[in-house]
DRENLUMKOL-123471 format. One line per 3 residues: for each residue y, z negated, x of N, C-alpha, C. Coordinates in nm, 2 decimals. Each point is the difference from the previous one (the first is absolute). Layout:
# residues N
Y,Z,X,Y,Z,X,Y,Z,X | ...
# end
This chain:
# residues 144
-1.15,-11.14,5.15,-0.07,-0.05,0.24,0.05,-0.06,0.03 | 0.03,-0.18,-0.04,0.15,0.01,0.16,-0.14,0.03,0.13 | 0.09,-0.06,0.05,-0.02,-0.03,0.22,0.02,-0.12,-0.06
-0.06,-0.10,0.08,0.00,-0.05,0.04,0.05,-0.06,0.17 | 0.03,0.13,0.07,0.09,0.01,0.12,0.11,0.10,0.01 | 0.05,-0.03,-0.13,0.08,0.12,-0.06,0.19,-0.12,0.06
0.00,0.10,0.13,0.08,-0.13,0.10,0.19,0.05,-0.16 | -0.02,0.04,-0.09,0.07,0.03,0.03,0.02,-0.06,-0.29 | -0.11,-0.11,0.03,-0.01,-0.03,-0.15,0.03,-0.20,0.04
0.05,0.02,-0.15,0.08,-0.20,0.03,-0.15,-0.04,0.01 | 0.05,-0.10,0.00,-0.13,-0.15,0.01,-0.05,0.04,-0.11 | 0.04,0.01,-0.07,-0.07,0.03,-0.17,-0.12,0.13,0.02
0.02,0.10,0.11,-0.08,0.11,-0.02,0.08,0.13,-0.10 | 0.09,-0.07,-0.07,0.08,0.15,-0.06,0.15,0.09,0.09 | -0.04,0.08,-0.02,0.04,0.13,0.14,0.21,-0.09,0.00
0.01,0.04,0.11,0.17,-0.02,0.02,0.06,0.05,0.00 | -0.01,0.09,-0.01,0.11,0.18,0.02,-0.12,0.07,-0.08 | 0.06,0.11,-0.09,-0.02,0.17,-0.06,-0.09,0.06,0.10
0.03,-0.02,0.15,-0.07,0.07,0.13,-0.02,-0.06,0.06 | -0.07,-0.07,-0.03,-0.13,-0.07,0.12,-0.13,-0.03,-0.01 | -0.08,0.10,-0.13,-0.12,0.07,0.04,-0.01,0.09,0.08
0.12,0.02,-0.02,0.02,0.12,0.08,-0.01,-0.02,0.19 | 0.11,-0.05,-0.03,0.10,-0.10,0.14,-0.15,-0.10,0.05 | -0.12,-0.06,-0.09,-0.11,-0.03,0.09,-0.03,0.07,0.04
-0.03,0.07,0.00,-0.15,0.19,-0.02,0.05,0.03,0.08 | 0.10,0.05,0.05,0.10,0.04,0.12,-0.03,-0.05,0.17 | 0.03,-0.17,-0.06,-0.06,-0.11,0.09,-0.18,-0.03,0.04
-0.02,0.08,-0.10,-0.12,-0.10,0.10,-0.13,0.20,-0.03 | 0.12,0.12,-0.02,-0.05,0.01,0.04,-0.02,0.13,0.17 | 0.10,-0.01,0.01,0.10,-0.01,0.19,-0.16,-0.10,0.04
-0.02,-0.12,-0.02,-0.14,-0.09,0.06,0.05,0.01,0.11 | 0.06,0.02,0.12,0.08,0.03,0.08,0.07,-0.18,0.02 | -0.01,-0.12,0.12,0.10,-0.05,0.01,0.16,0.16,0.05
-0.03,0.02,0.12,0.05,0.05,0.06,0.07,0.15,-0.06 | 0.04,0.01,-0.12,0.10,0.09,-0.08,0.10,0.00,0.01 | 0.11,0.01,0.05,0.12,0.09,-0.10,0.08,-0.10,-0.11
0.06,-0.07,-0.05,0.03,0.00,-0.14,0.17,-0.04,-0.02 | 0.00,0.10,-0.14,0.11,-0.01,-0.04,0.08,-0.07,-0.09 | 0.03,-0.13,0.01,0.04,0.02,-0.20,0.07,-0.06,-0.01
0.12,0.06,-0.18,0.08,0.07,-0.02,0.07,-0.10,-0.10 | 0.13,-0.08,-0.04,-0.06,0.00,-0.07,0.11,-0.19,-0.05 | 0.08,0.02,-0.11,0.08,-0.19,0.08,-0.01,-0.01,0.05
0.08,-0.13,0.10,-0.04,-0.12,0.05,-0.04,-0.07,-0.01 | -0.02,-0.02,-0.16,-0.10,-0.12,-0.01,-0.18,0.09,-0.09 | 0.04,0.10,-0.01,-0.12,0.03,0.04,-0.09,-0.01,0.07
0.10,0.06,0.14,-0.05,0.03,0.09,-0.07,-0.13,0.07 | 0.05,-0.09,0.02,0.00,-0.17,0.04,-0.13,0.00,-0.06 | 0.00,0.02,-0.12,-0.14,-0.11,-0.13,-0.15,0.15,0.06
0.05,0.11,0.05,-0.05,0.08,0.05,-0.08,-0.09,0.12 | 0.02,-0.01,0.09,-0.04,-0.05,0.15,-0.02,-0.09,-0.06 | -0.02,-0.18,-0.08,-0.02,-0.07,-0.02,-0.18,0.03,-0.03
0.02,0.10,-0.07,-0.08,0.00,-0.03,-0.11,0.11,0.08 | -0.02,0.03,0.04,-0.05,0.08,0.12,0.01,-0.12,0.16 | 0.09,-0.01,0.06,-0.03,-0.08,0.07,-0.10,-0.04,0.08
-0.02,-0.05,-0.12,-0.21,-0.09,0.04,-0.13,0.09,0.00 | 0.08,0.07,0.04,-0.13,0.13,0.02,0.09,0.06,0.07 | 0.06,0.02,0.09,0.06,0.05,0.14,-0.01,-0.11,0.08
-0.08,0.07,0.14,-0.04,0.01,0.14,0.12,-0.08,0.03 | -0.08,-0.10,0.12,0.14,-0.04,0.08,0.01,0.06,0.14 | 0.03,-0.05,0.07,0.14,-0.13,-0.07,0.08,0.15,0.00
0.08,-0.10,-0.16,0.06,0.10,-0.05,0.14,-0.07,0.05 | 0.16,0.15,0.05,0.11,0.00,0.01,0.07,0.06,-0.12 | 0.12,-0.07,0.00,0.11,0.04,-0.08,0.10,0.01,0.04
0.07,0.09,-0.12,0.16,0.04,0.06,0.05,0.04,-0.11 | 0.16,-0.07,0.02,0.13,0.04,-0.21,0.08,0.01,0.11 | 0.02,0.08,0.00,0.22,0.02,0.04,0.01,-0.08,-0.01
0.17,-0.06,0.08,-0.05,0.12,0.11,0.02,-0.08,0.12 | -0.07,-0.10,0.00,-0.10,-0.03,0.08,-0.02,0.10,0.16 | 0.03,0.01,0.08,-0.04,0.10,0.18,-0.20,0.02,-0.11
-0.01,0.17,-0.06,-0.15,0.03,0.11,-0.11,-0.11,0.07 | -0.05,-0.07,0.01,-0.06,-0.02,0.07,-0.16,0.07,-0.02 | -0.02,0.09,0.12,-0.19,0.10,-0.07,-0.08,-0.10,0.07
-0.14,-0.02,-0.01,-0.07,-0.07,0.05,-0.08,0.11,0.17 | -0.04,-0.01,0.08,-0.11,0.03,0.03,-0.07,0.08,0.00 | 0.02,0.15,0.05,-0.08,0.12,-0.09,-0.19,0.02,-0.03
0.01,-0.14,0.14,-0.19,0.00,0.01,0.00,-0.15,-0.12 | 0.12,-0.05,-0.05,-0.09,-0.11,-0.12,-0.07,0.00,-0.11 | -0.06,0.00,-0.09,-0.02,-0.04,-0.04,0.01,-0.08,-0.17
0.06,0.05,-0.11,0.07,-0.07,-0.11,0.05,0.10,-0.13 | 0.06,-0.16,-0.01,0.10,0.10,-0.14,0.21,0.06,0.01 | 0.02,0.05,0.08,0.16,0.01,-0.03,0.08,0.08,-0.11
0.06,-0.15,-0.08,0.09,0.08,-0.14,0.12,-0.03,0.05 | 0.10,0.12,-0.01,0.11,0.07,-0.04,0.15,-0.01,-0.07 | -0.03,-0.09,-0.06,0.10,-0.08,-0.14,0.08,0.14,-0.01
0.12,-0.01,-0.09,0.10,0.12,-0.03,-0.06,0.16,0.14 | -0.05,0.03,0.03,-0.03,0.09,0.10,0.16,0.16,-0.05 | 0.05,0.00,-0.03,0.09,0.13,0.01,0.13,-0.07,0.05
-0.02,-0.15,0.03,0.16,-0.10,0.10,-0.04,0.07,0.16 | -0.15,0.02,-0.02,-0.02,0.00,0.18,0.15,0.14,0.06 | -0.02,-0.08,0.04,0.07,0.12,0.10,0.00,0.11,0.10
0.06,0.06,0.05,-0.03,0.16,0.03,-0.04,-0.04,0.08 | -0.03,-0.12,0.17,-0.04,-0.03,0.08,-0.11,-0.01,0.01 | -0.02,-0.14,-0.10,-0.15,-0.03,-0.05,-0.07,0.03,-0.15
0.03,0.15,0.04,-0.06,0.14,-0.10,-0.12,0.03,0.12 | 0.08,-0.02,0.05,-0.05,0.16,0.17,-0.12,-0.15,0.02 | 0.08,-0.12,0.04,-0.10,-0.08,0.11,-0.18,0.00,-0.11
0.08,-0.08,-0.14,-0.14,0.06,-0.09,-0.09,0.04,0.02 | 0.10,0.16,0.04,-0.12,0.10,-0.06,-0.11,0.06,0.10 | 0.11,-0.10,0.19,-0.08,0.08,0.14,-0.15,-0.11,-0.02
0.09,-0.14,-0.05,-0.12,-0.12,-0.05,-0.12,0.04,-0.09 | 0.05,0.08,-0.06,-0.17,0.08,-0.13,-0.05,0.05,0.08 | 0.02,0.05,0.12,-0.04,0.13,0.03,-0.06,-0.09,0.12
-0.03,-0.13,-0.01,-0.07,-0.10,0.12,-0.08,-0.08,-0.05 | 0.07,0.02,-0.13,-0.07,-0.17,-0.05,-0.13,0.06,-0.11 | 0.03,0.21,-0.03,-0.16,0.00,-0.05,-0.06,-0.02,-0.04
-0.09,-0.11,-0.14,-0.10,-0.01,-0.02,-0.02,-0.11,0.00 | 0.05,-0.07,0.07,0.03,-0.15,0.06,0.03,-0.07,-0.09 | 0.16,0.03,-0.02,0.08,-0.16,-0.13,0.08,0.14,-0.12
-0.05,-0.10,-0.08,0.03,0.09,-0.13,0.12,-0.06,-0.02 | 0.13,0.14,-0.10,0.08,-0.03,0.03,0.06,-0.01,-0.15 | 0.00,-0.13,-0.07,0.12,0.02,-0.21,0.14,-0.06,0.08
0.00,0.17,-0.09,0.18,0.03,-0.02,0.01,-0.06,-0.11 | 0.21,-0.03,-0.02,-0.06,0.04,-0.10,0.15,-0.06,-0.08 | 0.13,0.14,-0.05,0.07,0.06,-0.01,0.06,0.00,-0.24
0.11,-0.09,0.05,0.00,0.04,-0.11,0.11,0.12,-0.09 | 0.00,0.06,0.10,0.06,0.15,0.00,-0.08,0.12,0.00 | 0.05,0.12,0.01,-0.10,0.10,-0.04,0.03,0.05,0.19
-0.10,-0.03,-0.01,0.05,0.11,0.17,-0.04,0.10,0.04 | -0.13,0.09,-0.08,0.08,0.16,0.02,0.13,0.01,-0.02 | 0.06,0.00,-0.05,0.23,-0.02,-0.05,-0.02,-0.01,0.13
0.00,-0.11,0.09,0.07,-0.01,0.08,-0.07,0.09,0.16 | -0.13,0.04,0.01,-0.02,0.05,0.02,0.03,0.17,-0.01 | 0.03,0.03,-0.12,0.03,0.11,-0.03,0.11,0.01,0.07
0.15,-0.10,-0.02,0.21,-0.03,0.00,-0.06,0.00,0.18 | -0.13,-0.03,0.11,0.08,-0.02,0.13,-0.06,-0.13,-0.03 | -0.07,-0.12,-0.02,0.08,-0.05,0.06,-0.10,-0.13,0.04
-0.13,0.07,-0.04,-0.16,-0.10,0.03,-0.10,0.14,0.08 | -0.02,-0.06,0.16,-0.08,0.12,-0.02,-0.12,0.04,-0.10 | -0.01,0.12,-0.01,-0.14,0.07,-0.06,-0.11,0.00,0.05
-0.01,-0.05,0.17,-0.15,0.00,-0.02,0.01,-0.16,0.03 | 0.02,-0.06,0.01,0.07,-0.15,0.01,-0.14,0.05,-0.15 | 0.16,0.01,-0.19,-0.02,-0.03,-0.08,-0.14,0.06,-0.02
-0.07,0.09,0.04,-0.21,0.04,-0.02,-0.06,-0.11,0.10 | 0.01,-0.08,0.08,-0.02,-0.08,0.04,-0.03,-0.12,-0.06 | 0.09,-0.10,-0.06,-0.03,-0.06,-0.05,-0.03,0.07,-0.16
0.03,0.08,-0.03,-0.06,0.04,-0.11,-0.18,0.05,-0.07 | -0.08,-0.08,0.12,-0.15,0.05,-0.04,-0.06,0.01,-0.21 | 0.02,-0.11,0.03,-0.02,-0.07,-0.20,0.16,-0.06,-0.01
0.05,0.04,-0.09,0.06,-0.11,-0.07,0.05,-0.03,-0.21 | 0.04,-0.12,0.01,0.02,0.00,-0.09,0.09,-0.10,-0.06 | 0.03,0.08,-0.16,0.17,0.00,-0.10,-0.05,-0.13,0.07
0.09,-0.03,-0.09,0.00,-0.16,-0.12,0.08,-0.02,-0.04 | 0.10,0.16,-0.06,0.04,-0.06,-0.11,-0.08,0.13,-0.15 | -0.09,0.09,0.11,-0.12,0.07,-0.12,0.01,-0.09,-0.12
# end
């Protein structure tokens, strides 16, 4: 049984990734457009997933990618913030993002992407543990 709203299906509605049904179900079960989402996988898989999900995101959509300086929307702004390559955030930007998340809770959805295992960076002390858990409310591993 195919779901025409499956954002991970190709135009012929064949499943694109082996985990696509579970990932799509996770996204629909979240049902709340402000749930923070962490996408993990190769650059190509993450880019494709973002392309498929983008039409379903609430605007305005702001995107950050390294090495650009981190620009955060006003904490009162609604919409979506996409953080590409979140593992590249500096310690200062991790702290700024964490403080911003405290102020923007419930207004802006954050979609973070990474090609690294963030938990390993947390264990090594190179990524703030609280920020990891705030960004990782729902995780979709595109490599599974």
